[in-house]
N, C-alpha and C positions, 0 to 999 in steps of 0.2 A: 745700433739699437739693441738693447737687452730684450730677450724673450725666452720663453720656456717651450719645450717640445713635449707633446703627448707621446705616449708609447706608440700609438698608431702612426704618428708623424715620423718617429725614429725608424720604425719598421718599413714604412713606405719609402723613406729616403734611401734606405739600404736596398730594397727590392727594385726601385726604379732608377738606381744609380744617380741620385740627386746629391751633388756635392754640397756640403755644409756652407761653403763660401758663396754658392749661388743663392742659397736660401737667405743667408745673411744680407747679401747685396740686394735681394728683392725686398726684404724688410727695411733696410736702410734707405733705399732709393728706388721705390717702385716706379715703373713707367706710368702706371695708372692704378687706381683702386676703385672698388665697387662695394656697395653694401649688399649683403646676402639678401635675396628677395623675400625670404620667409623668416629669418632669424635676425633680429636687430642687434644681437650681440656679436655676430660674425661679420668679418670683412674679408674681401679678396684683395690680394696684392699681386700685380702682374709685372713680369720683366722678361724681356728676350734674353736668351742665353746663347751668345755667339759660339761658345765652345761646344754646344750641344745642338748644332745644326740650326741655330737661330730660332729654336723653338721657344714658345712662351711658357714660363713657369708660373703656375698659379699657386699661391700660398694662402691657405684659409686659416684665419686666426680669430681668437676671441679678443675683441678690442676692450672689453670691460674688465679684463684681468690686468693686474700690474705686477710684473711686466706682461705684455701681450702673450697669450698662450696659443701656440701653433697647433692646430687640429690635424691638418694634413697638407700635403704639397704634391703636385703632379704637373706633368707637362700637358697643357691644355690644347688638344687637337683643334678645338673649335675657335680658339682665340687668335689664331694666326693673322687673319685678315682684319680683325677688329682692334688690334693694338698698334 
């Protein structure tokens, strides 16, 4: 899937050691997705990353942009049991 990254997403990936391949895999084949509760333009994509202790990567992106525009990404401590 083609997508763009915000400056914040680029910085966050570097700071949190999120590999671009993990982000791409999450966008290409998320295990699950959710609509943002307050902003209908935003979606969450979730995927477990075995190489990072099986933690869940959450990618927040604007679904109304073409291609989708990634706002941020982080390992979601609260999603472990829900995914």
